[in-house]
C-alpha positions in Angstrom: 5.5 -98.5 -14.3 3.8 -97.1 -11.1 0.6 -95.1 -11.3 -0.6 -92.2 -9.0 -3.9 -90.5 -8.9 -4.2 -86.7 -8.4 -6.9 -84.1 -8.9 -5.1 -81.6 -11.1 -2.0 -82.1 -13.3 -0.3 -79.0 -14.7 2.1 -79.4 -17.6 4.7 -76.5 -17.4 6.2 -74.6 -14.5 6.2 -71.0 -15.7 4.1 -68.0 -14.7 0.7 -69.4 -15.9 1.3 -72.8 -14.3 2.4 -71.4 -10.9 -0.3 -68.7 -10.6 -3.1 -71.2 -11.4 -1.7 -73.8 -9.0 -1.3 -71.2 -6.2 -4.8 -69.8 -6.7 -6.3 -73.3 -6.7 -4.6 -74.3 -3.5 -5.5 -71.0 -1.8 -9.1 -71.6 -2.6 -9.3 -75.3 -2.2 -6.3 -76.6 -0.3 -7.5 -80.2 -0.1 -7.1 -80.7 -3.8 -4.0 -82.7 -4.9 -2.1 -80.6 -7.5 1.1 -81.4 -9.3 3.3 -79.3 -11.6 5.6 -81.0 -14.1 8.3 -78.7 -15.5 11.0 -79.8 -18.0 13.6 -77.1 -17.4 15.8 -77.1 -14.3 16.5 -73.3 -14.2 14.1 -70.4 -14.2 15.5 -68.5 -17.2 14.9 -65.0 -18.3 11.6 -64.6 -20.1 9.9 -61.7 -21.8 6.5 -60.6 -20.5 7.9 -58.6 -17.6 5.4 -55.7 -17.8 2.0 -56.0 -16.2 -1.0 -53.7 -16.6 -4.0 -53.1 -14.4 -6.0 -56.3 -14.7 -2.9 -58.4 -13.9 -1.9 -56.0 -11.1 -5.4 -56.3 -9.6 -5.4 -60.1 -9.9 -1.9 -60.5 -8.3 -2.9 -58.4 -5.4 -6.6 -59.3 -4.9 -6.7 -63.0 -5.9 -3.1 -64.1 -5.4 -2.5 -62.0 -2.2 1.0 -61.0 -3.4 1.0 -57.3 -2.6 3.7 -57.4 0.0 5.9 -59.7 -2.2 5.5 -57.6 -5.3 6.5 -54.4 -3.6 9.4 -56.0 -1.8 10.8 -58.4 -4.4 9.7 -56.8 -7.7 9.4 -53.3 -9.0 6.3 -51.0 -9.1 5.5 -49.8 -12.6 5.1 -46.2 -13.5 2.5 -46.7 -16.2 3.1 -46.9 -20.0 5.4 -44.3 -21.6 5.9 -43.6 -25.3 8.6 -41.6 -27.1 8.5 -40.4 -30.7 11.4 -39.8 -33.0 12.2 -37.5 -35.9 12.2 -39.2 -39.3 16.0 -39.4 -39.4 16.1 -40.9 -35.9 18.8 -38.3 -35.0 17.2 -36.4 -32.1 18.4 -36.4 -28.5 16.3 -38.2 -25.8 15.2 -34.9 -24.3 13.9 -33.6 -27.6 11.5 -36.5 -28.2 7.7 -35.9 -27.9 6.4 -38.0 -25.0 3.2 -39.6 -23.7 3.1 -40.8 -20.1 2.5 -39.7 -16.6 4.1 -37.3 -14.1 3.2 -39.3 -11.0 2.8 -42.9 -9.9 -0.3 -44.4 -11.3 -3.2 -44.9 -8.7 -3.9 -48.4 -9.9 -1.0 -50.7 -9.1 0.9 -52.6 -11.8 4.4 -54.1 -11.7 7.6 -54.8 -13.6 8.4 -58.5 -13.1 11.7 -60.3 -13.1 10.1 -63.4 -14.5 13.0 -65.8 -13.4 12.9 -64.5 -9.8 9.0 -64.5 -9.7 8.7 -68.1 -11.1 11.4 -69.4 -8.7 9.6 -67.7 -5.8 6.2 -69.0 -6.9 7.6 -72.5 -7.1 8.6 -72.3 -3.4 5.3 -70.8 -2.4 3.5 -73.6 -4.2 5.6 -76.3 -2.5 4.7 -74.7 0.9 1.0 -74.9 0.0 1.4 -78.6 -0.7 1.7 -78.7 -4.5 3.9 -81.5 -5.8 6.4 -79.6 -8.0 8.6 -81.9 -10.1 11.7 -80.4 -11.8 13.0 -81.6 -14.2 10.0 -83.7 -15.3 9.2 -84.4 -19.0 5.7 -85.4 -20.1 6.2 -88.4 -22.4 2.6 -89.2 -23.4 -0.9 -87.9 -22.9 -4.1 -89.9 -23.0 -7.4 -88.0 -22.5 -10.2 -89.8 -20.7 -13.7 -90.0 -22.0 -16.0 -87.2 -20.5 -19.1 -89.4 -20.8 -17.8 -91.9 -18.3 -15.8 -89.5 -16.1 -12.7 -91.4 -17.1 -9.5 -89.8 -15.8 -6.8 -88.4 -18.0 -3.4 -90.1 -17.9 0.0 -88.7 -18.5 3.3 -90.5 -18.4 6.0 -88.4 -16.7 9.7 -89.0 -16.6 11.3 -87.7 -13.5 14.5 -88.6 -11.7 15.2 -91.4 -14.2 11.9 -93.2 -13.7 8.6 -93.0 -15.5 5.3 -92.6 -13.6 1.7 -92.6 -14.9 -0.4 -89.9 -13.3 -4.2 -90.3 -13.5 -5.9 -86.9 -13.1 -9.4 -85.4 -13.1 -8.3 -82.1 -14.7 -5.3 -81.7 -17.1 -3.9 -78.2 -17.8 -1.4 -77.3 -20.4 0.6 -74.3 -19.2 3.8 -75.3 -21.0 4.0 -72.3 -23.3 4.7 -72.4 -27.0 5.4 -76.1 -27.0 1.6 -76.4 -27.2 1.4 -80.0 -25.9 -2.4 -80.2 -25.9 -2.9 -77.8 -28.8 -0.8 -80.1 -31.1 -2.6 -83.2 -29.9 -6.1 -81.7 -30.4 -5.2 -79.6 -33.4 -6.2 -76.3 -31.6 -3.6 -73.9 -32.8 -4.6 -71.4 -35.6 -2.2 -68.9 -37.2 -2.9 -65.1 -37.2 -1.7 -64.2 -40.7 -3.1 -60.7 -40.5 -0.6 -59.8 -37.8 2.9 -60.9 -38.9 5.4 -59.5 -36.4 8.9 -60.6 -35.3 10.6 -59.9 -32.0 14.0 -60.2 -30.5 15.0 -59.3 -27.0 17.8 -59.3 -24.4 18.7 -58.1 -20.9 21.4 -55.5 -20.6 23.7 -54.2 -17.9 25.0 -50.6 -17.7 22.1 -49.0 -19.4 22.0 -45.3 -18.6 19.4 -44.2 -16.0 16.8 -41.8 -17.4 16.1 -40.6 -13.9 19.6 -39.4 -13.5 19.7 -37.6 -16.9 21.7 -34.3 -16.7 18.9 -32.2 -18.3 17.2 -30.8 -15.2 14.3 -29.2 -17.2 13.5 -32.6 -18.8 13.4 -34.3 -15.5 11.2 -31.6 -14.0 8.8 -31.9 -16.9 7.8 -35.3 -15.5 7.6 -33.9 -12.0 10.7 -35.9 -11.2 8.7 -39.1 -11.3 10.5 -42.1 -12.4 10.6 -42.6 -16.2 12.9 -45.6 -15.7 10.1 -47.5 -13.9 7.8 -47.1 -16.8 7.4 -49.6 -19.7 9.2 -47.3 -22.2 8.3 -47.6 -25.8 10.3 -45.9 -28.5 8.0 -45.7 -31.5 8.6 -45.6 -35.2 6.2 -46.5 -38.1 6.2 -50.3 -38.4 8.1 -51.1 -35.2 8.8 -50.2 -31.6 11.6 -50.7 -29.1 11.2 -51.4 -25.4 13.1 -50.6 -22.3 11.8 -52.3 -19.1 13.5 -52.2 -15.7 14.0 -55.4 -13.7 14.6 -55.9 -10.0 17.9 -57.5 -10.8 19.1 -54.1 -11.9 19.3 -55.2 -15.5 17.1 -53.6 -18.2 15.0 -55.7 -20.6 15.4 -54.5 -24.2 13.4 -55.6 -27.2 12.5 -54.9 -30.8 9.1 -55.8 -32.2 8.7 -55.2 -35.9 6.5 -56.0 -38.9 7.9 -59.0 -40.6 8.4 -57.3 -44.0 10.7 -54.7 -42.4 12.7 -57.2 -40.4 16.4 -57.5 -41.2 18.0 -60.9 -40.4 20.9 -59.4 -38.5 18.4 -58.1 -35.9 18.1 -61.7 -34.8 21.7 -61.7 -33.5 23.2 -60.0 -30.4 25.4 -57.8 -32.5 22.8 -56.9 -35.0 20.2 -56.2 -32.3 22.5 -53.7 -30.5 23.5 -52.1 -33.8 19.9 -51.6 -34.8 19.1 -50.1 -31.4 22.0 -47.7 -31.7 20.7 -46.4 -35.1 18.3 -44.4 -33.0 20.2 -41.6 -31.4 18.1 -41.4 -28.2 18.4 -45.1 -27.7 22.1 -45.0 -28.4 22.5 -42.4 -25.7 21.0 -44.9 -23.2 23.0 -47.8 -24.5 26.4 -46.2 -24.8 28.0 -48.5 -22.2 25.5 -51.3 -22.4 26.5 -55.0 -22.2 24.0 -57.6 -23.4 23.6 -60.6 -21.0 21.5 -63.0 -23.1 19.4 -63.1 -26.2 16.2 -64.6 -27.7 13.7 -64.1 -30.6 10.5 -65.3 -32.1 10.0 -65.2 -35.9 6.2 -64.9 -35.3 4.5 -63.7 -32.2 0.7 -63.9 -32.8 -1.4 -67.0 -33.0 -4.9 -68.1 -32.0 -6.5 -71.2 -30.5 -9.8 -72.9 -31.4 -10.5 -73.5 -27.8 -9.0 -72.5 -24.4 -10.6 -75.3 -22.5 -13.4 -77.8 -22.4 -15.0 -77.9 -18.9 -17.0 -81.1 -19.7 -13.8 -82.9 -20.8 -11.8 -81.2 -18.0 -8.8 -80.0 -19.9 -7.4 -76.5 -20.5 -4.7 -74.5 -22.3 -3.7 -71.3 -20.5 -1.0 -68.7 -21.1 1.1 -69.1 -24.2 -0.2 -72.7 -24.5 -3.4 -71.1 -25.6 -2.9 -68.0 -27.7 -0.9 -64.8 -28.0 -1.4 -61.5 -29.8 1.2 -58.7 -29.2 3.3 -57.4 -26.3 2.7 -53.6 -27.1 0.2 -53.0 -24.3 1.5 -55.9 -22.2 -1.7 -58.0 -22.4 -0.1 -61.4 -21.8 -0.3 -61.3 -18.0 -3.9 -59.9 -18.2 -4.9 -63.0 -20.1 -3.1 -65.3 -17.7 -5.0 -63.6 -14.9 -8.3 -64.0 -16.6 -7.7 -67.6 -17.6 -6.4 -68.6 -14.2 -9.3 -67.0 -12.4 -11.9 -68.6 -14.7 -10.3 -72.0 -14.6 -10.0 -72.0 -10.8 -13.7 -71.2 -10.6 -14.5 -74.1 -12.9 -12.3 -76.6 -11.1 -13.6 -75.7 -7.6 -17.2 -75.8 -8.7 -16.7 -79.2 -10.4 -15.3 -80.7 -7.2 -18.3 -79.3 -5.4 -20.5 -81.5 -7.6 -21.7 -78.7 -9.9 -22.0 -79.3 -13.7 -19.7 -76.7 -15.3 -20.0 -77.4 -19.0 -22.2 -74.5 -19.9 -20.4 -72.1 -17.5 -17.1 -73.2 -19.0 -18.3 -72.6 -22.6 -19.5 -69.1 -21.7 -16.0 -68.3 -20.2 -14.2 -69.8 -23.2 -16.4 -67.7 -25.6 -15.7 -64.6 -23.6 -11.9 -65.1 -23.7 -12.1 -65.7 -27.4 -14.0 -62.4 -27.7 -11.4 -60.7 -25.6 -8.6 -62.1 -27.8 -10.2 -60.9 -31.1 -10.9 -57.4 -29.6 -7.3 -57.2 -28.4 -5.8 -58.3 -31.7 -7.7 -55.5 -33.5 -5.6 -53.0 -31.5 -2.5 -54.1 -33.3 -3.2 -55.9 -36.6 -2.2 -53.6 -39.5 -1.8 -50.7 -37.1 2.0 -50.6 -36.6 2.2 -47.7 -39.1 0.2 -45.6 -36.6 2.8 -45.9 -33.9 5.4 -43.5 -35.1 3.4 -40.2 -35.2 3.0 -38.4 -31.8 -0.1 -36.7 -33.0 -1.9 -39.7 -34.4 -0.8 -42.2 -31.8 -1.8 -39.8 -29.0 -5.4 -40.2 -30.2 -5.1 -44.0 -30.7 -3.5 -44.4 -27.3 -6.4 -42.6 -25.6 -8.9 -44.6 -27.6 -7.2 -47.9 -26.8 -6.6 -47.3 -23.1 -9.8 -45.5 -22.3 -11.7 -48.4 -23.8 -9.5 -50.8 -21.8 -10.4 -49.2 -18.5 -14.1 -48.7 -19.4 -14.8 -52.1 -20.9 -12.3 -54.5 -19.5 -10.6 -53.3 -16.2 -13.9 -52.2 -14.7 -15.5 -55.5 -15.6 -12.6 -57.6 -14.2 -12.6 -55.7 -10.9 -16.3 -56.6 -10.5 -15.6 -60.2 -11.4 -18.0 -60.2 -14.3 -16.0 -62.9 -16.0 -17.2 -65.2 -13.2 -20.9 -64.3 -13.6 -22.8 -66.1 -16.3 -25.4 -63.3 -16.5 -22.7 -60.7 -17.1 -20.9 -63.0 -19.6 -24.1 -63.4 -21.6 -24.5 -59.6 -21.7 -20.9 -59.1 -23.0 -21.3 -61.9 -25.5 -24.6 -60.4 -26.9 -22.6 -57.3 -27.7 -19.7 -59.1 -29.2 -20.5 -58.7 -32.8 -21.3 -55.0 -32.3 -18.1 -54.3 -30.5 -15.9 -56.2 -32.9 -17.4 -54.5 -35.9 -16.8 -51.1 -34.2 -13.2 -52.1 -33.5 -12.7 -53.2 -37.2 -14.1 -49.9 -38.3 -11.7 -47.9 -36.1 -8.9 -50.2 -37.1 -9.5 -49.1 -40.7 -10.0 -45.5 -39.6 -6.6 -45.3 -37.9 -4.8 -47.1 -40.7 -6.3 -44.7 -43.2 -5.3 -41.7 -41.1 -1.7 -43.0 -40.9 -1.5 -43.5 -44.7 -2.9 -40.0 -45.3 -0.5 -38.3 -42.9 2.5 -40.1 -44.4 1.4 -39.0 -47.9 0.8 -35.4 -46.8 4.1 -35.4 -44.9 2.4 -34.3 -41.7 3.2 -37.6 -39.9 6.3 -36.3 -38.2 5.4 -32.7 -37.5 5.0 -32.9 -33.7 7.4 -35.7 -32.9 9.8 -33.4 -31.2 9.1 -31.1 -28.3 5.5 -32.0 -27.4 4.2 -34.0 -24.6 1.1 -35.0 -22.6 2.1 -36.3 -19.1 -1.3 -36.2 -17.3 -2.5 -39.7 -16.9 -6.2 -38.8 -17.4 -5.4 -36.9 -20.6 -3.1 -39.5 -21.9 -5.0 -42.7 -21.0 -8.5 -41.8 -20.0 -8.5 -43.4 -16.6 -12.0 -42.9 -15.2 -12.9 -42.4 -11.5 -14.2 -45.2 -9.3 -13.2 -48.2 -11.4 -15.0 -51.3 -10.2 -17.9 -49.2 -8.7 -21.5 -50.0 -9.6 -22.8 -48.4 -12.7 -25.5 -49.1 -15.3 -25.0 -50.5 -18.8 -26.3 -47.2 -20.1 -23.4 -45.4 -18.3 -20.9 -47.8 -19.8 -22.3 -47.4 -23.3 -22.4 -43.6 -23.0 -18.8 -43.5 -22.0 -17.9 -45.8 -24.9 -19.7 -43.5 -27.3 -17.9 -40.5 -25.9 -14.5 -42.2 -26.4 -15.5 -43.2 -30.0 -16.5 -39.6 -30.7 -13.3 -38.2 -29.4 -11.2 -40.4 -31.6 -13.4 -39.7 -34.7 -13.4 -36.0 -34.3 -9.8 -35.4 -33.2 -8.3 -37.6 -36.0 -10.4 -35.7 -38.5 -9.0 -32.5 -37.1 -5.5 -33.9 -37.6 -6.2 -34.7 -41.2 -7.6 -31.2 -41.7 -4.4 -29.8 -40.2 -6.1 -28.4 -37.2 -4.2 -28.3 -33.9 -5.4 -30.9 -31.3 -2.5 -30.3 -28.9 -3.9 -30.8 -25.3 -3.7 -27.9 -22.9 -0.8 -28.3 -20.4 -2.6 -26.7 -17.5 -4.2 -30.0 -16.6 -7.7 -28.6 -17.2 -8.6 -30.4 -20.4 -11.7 -32.6 -19.7 -11.5 -36.4 -20.0 -13.6 -36.3 -23.1 -13.2 -32.9 -24.6 -15.3 -33.5 -27.7 -18.4 -34.9 -26.2 -21.4 -34.7 -28.6 -24.5 -32.8 -27.6 -26.5 -36.0 -27.8 -24.5 -39.2 -27.0 -23.9 -41.4 -30.0 -24.8 -45.0 -29.4 -22.6 -47.9 -30.2 -24.9 -48.9 -33.0 -24.1 -45.7 -34.8 -20.6 -47.0 -35.3 -21.5 -50.4 -36.5 -22.0 -52.0 -39.9 -19.6 -52.0 -42.9 -19.4 -48.2 -43.3 -16.1 -46.6 -43.6 -15.8 -44.1 -40.7 -13.8 -41.7 -42.9 -16.9 -41.0 -44.9 -19.3 -40.3 -42.0 -20.4 -36.8 -41.1 -18.6 -35.7 -38.0 -20.5 -35.6 -34.7 -21.4 -32.1 -33.4 -19.1 -31.1 -30.5 -20.7 -29.7 -27.4 -20.0 -26.1 -26.7 
């Protein structure tokens, strides 16, 4: 058996593998990089929708702006529709959260099969050795103490070759090659969700809907280009456009609500058509393919070890939930960090401590993101309640995560230490708000107020809906960031309490509502929301006049 020596071996040939390989070759073209992918065809994969961190990464770090606008689709933000309890309302009757103009921060809808095929060719042009089909038959990790190289045996073209590599990266998805070997995978029993999905032809076009007033309500901007969520307590349905002119469709549901027939093509379509608004869109639909996972969420003990020079990225590491499309965000973060570690190590720098900081930060991000979903599917089906949760989730995303990524704080040890010092405080606050929103959903269901504004209401101003601040990525102090966090927290606390007191919190439709309409007279610090207190029992903050 022959042996070859390379710098970086990447197991897997999907999105995570190709983005990491491309970024590495763009930054350090002299490195020898090889991709080993088992499957011969780039098949349809879920994970088409990107949000702002991934959009920024693909444009800024991957230099793919021209490609994305010419070969993929721009995304018109997130969009949420809410149904009556009987699921019998027309599409145009549903309450809606979204935007009435294209978002100022780019994001995209990705045809994953097309993107991965194109990235493979881009990587070959950059000099990456892409082997397809190639199966990794064995893995032997080298000892870090002696700088011993890792060795993998790869079968390609009927022959087996041993590759000795300095860095070994598992980007092979849920096959979890390294995770199984190193016993890294950890279940997430607190978030038991099932998903099935398909691509469909002949789905009706929302943007050509015959109701002129409904189209005008969104300022004739494209609803079809949004990541469209149809929300119900305990589950949601997605409609995502692809550049192939097909529409990606999906069901994500709490496991205890799942019906086995939803895991078949026929049962999938039948369940979708139980919702009148979806049935209107799917009247002539033809399903092209089908897939499902019986459990989506899982953790990892470790994303990488920079001293031992191995890593697990993308789904080979961990996954939480597709609701806000965080998967490509985490691929972007992981690829950027790992490229930084590999290039520094080849420059002779010791990267063990730096790698540990980055690993701990991504673990923190994972835990914070999971708390947006775990136990909270019952909140999704109420327009009134979810409108407040949506603002809370998205405004915090922009304030804490997007802004930080745009400033490359994930590559700065000083900034990482600052974020990690706040980890316990932030996670405890998120746990408290998780309980807060869950309790509010339970109370609204019991009082039968849960559905009262699910028809005929909307907020389509992006700032009102999602809390996007001005000047993302611009310099600001920690004090400014903490004050905005406290304002977001206060808004959620006060407006949800108003809902439970049966007070109207419907936003003004003249576009004049401030970003944080319930700012306290004296900003409340993060620490005021910490500890094991139940937020439902706290005295409300005093609203500014």
